[in-house]
C-alpha positions in Angstrom: -5.2 21.3 11.6 -2.7 19.6 13.9 -5.1 18.3 16.5 -8.7 17.4 16.1 -11.3 16.3 18.7 -14.0 14.2 17.1 -16.8 12.5 19.0 -19.1 10.9 16.5 -21.1 7.9 17.7 -22.8 5.6 15.2 -25.4 2.8 15.8 -25.0 0.3 13.0 -27.4 -2.5 12.1 -26.7 -5.0 9.4 -28.5 -8.3 8.4 -27.7 -11.8 7.4 -28.3 -12.4 3.7 -32.0 -13.0 3.0 -32.5 -12.4 6.8 -31.8 -16.1 7.4 -31.8 -17.0 11.1 -28.4 -18.6 11.2 -26.7 -16.6 14.0 -27.7 -19.3 16.5 -25.9 -19.1 19.9 -23.0 -21.4 18.8 -22.4 -19.1 15.9 -23.4 -15.7 17.4 -21.1 -15.9 20.5 -17.9 -16.7 18.7 -18.7 -14.2 15.9 -19.3 -11.4 18.3 -16.1 -12.1 20.1 -14.2 -12.2 16.9 -15.6 -8.9 15.8 -14.5 -7.3 19.2 -11.1 -8.7 18.7 -10.8 -7.6 15.1 -12.0 -4.1 16.0 -9.5 -3.8 18.8 -6.6 -5.0 16.5 -7.7 -2.4 13.9 -7.9 0.3 16.6 -11.6 0.8 16.0 -13.7 2.0 18.9 -16.3 -0.6 19.2 -18.3 0.2 22.3 -21.3 -2.3 22.3 -22.2 -5.1 20.1 -25.0 -7.8 20.1 -27.0 -9.8 17.6 -30.1 -12.0 17.3 -30.5 -14.8 14.8 -30.7 -12.6 11.7 -28.9 -9.3 12.4 -26.3 -7.4 14.3 -26.5 -4.1 16.2 -23.2 -2.3 17.0 -22.3 1.1 18.6 -19.0 2.5 17.6 -17.2 5.8 17.9 -15.6 7.1 14.6 -12.2 8.4 14.5 -11.5 11.7 12.7 -10.6 10.0 9.4 -13.2 7.3 9.5 -15.8 6.8 6.9 -19.1 5.2 8.0 -19.4 2.8 5.0 -15.7 1.7 5.3 -16.0 0.9 9.0 -19.1 -1.3 8.6 -17.8 -2.8 5.3 -14.5 -3.9 7.0 -16.3 -5.5 9.9 -18.9 -7.2 7.7 -16.2 -8.5 5.3 -13.9 -9.7 8.1 -16.6 -11.4 10.0 -18.2 -13.2 7.1 -14.7 -14.4 5.9 -14.1 -15.7 9.5 -17.4 -17.4 9.9 -16.8 -19.3 6.6 -13.1 -20.1 7.4 -14.2 -21.5 10.8 -17.2 -23.4 9.1 -19.6 -22.1 11.7 -22.6 -22.4 9.4 -23.9 -25.3 7.4 -23.7 -23.4 4.1 -21.6 -20.5 2.9 -22.4 -17.4 5.0 -22.7 -13.8 3.9 -24.2 -10.6 5.1 -27.0 -8.8 3.2 -25.9 -5.7 1.1 -26.5 -2.5 2.9 -26.8 -1.5 6.6 -28.4 1.1 8.8 -26.2 3.8 10.4 -27.7 6.4 12.8 -25.8 9.0 14.7 -26.2 8.9 18.5 -26.0 12.0 20.7 -23.7 11.7 23.9 -26.8 12.1 26.2 -28.3 8.9 24.5 -25.3 6.6 24.7 -26.4 4.7 27.7 -29.9 4.2 26.3 -28.6 2.9 23.1 -26.1 0.6 24.9 -29.0 -0.9 26.9 -31.1 -1.2 23.7 -28.2 -3.1 22.0 -27.7 -5.4 25.1 -31.5 -6.2 25.2 -31.8 -7.3 21.6 -33.5 -10.6 22.4 -36.2 -8.8 24.4 -36.7 -6.1 21.6 -37.2 -8.6 18.8 -39.6 -11.0 20.4 -42.4 -11.0 17.9 -41.1 -7.9 16.1 -39.4 -7.8 12.8 -36.2 -5.8 12.4 -37.7 -3.2 10.0 -40.4 -2.4 12.6 -37.9 -2.2 15.4 -35.8 0.3 13.4 -38.8 2.4 12.7 -39.6 2.5 16.4 -36.0 3.3 17.3 -35.9 6.2 14.8 -39.3 7.5 15.7 -38.3 7.6 19.4 -35.6 10.2 18.4 -32.5 8.6 20.0 -30.3 10.4 17.6 -29.3 14.1 17.6 -32.6 15.4 19.0 -33.6 17.0 15.7 -37.1 15.8 15.4 -39.0 12.5 15.1 -36.4 10.7 13.1 -33.3 11.9 15.0 -32.3 14.3 12.1 -31.3 11.3 9.9 -34.0 11.5 7.2 -33.6 8.5 5.0 -30.2 7.5 6.4 -31.8 5.0 8.8 -33.5 3.0 6.0 -32.7 -0.7 5.9 -32.4 -2.4 2.6 
């Protein structure tokens, strides 16, 4: 096929190793800016990104030849390397293995963008696992049932 139109939106979530609360504002701000810059340089379509002390939420559009695990793996690898090279944390930094990836339907993009922007509010007194369960239960994905049609794909390790 010579031309392809692909519109696949993915809401990624990944955590700091052992869910350590090291993404304090002095680390978080520069890290998020670096990820935005890296994504732009790599021609990735990063729409919205935000983080709290122990994890990151990111909304991205996938290109026709993109693979979900490759995209998040490249971002996690580059950002952890950069955080360590810049010595932004007191001890060596790494992301936890695994991630969550959920498809987002076009009609829910604005809602997911706002959810990502409001991370501090969403996580006051609520753990990441609980927040993801609420997110999936509210069916912000493809509109295919209570889990957005994702089955076990939204599970966080």
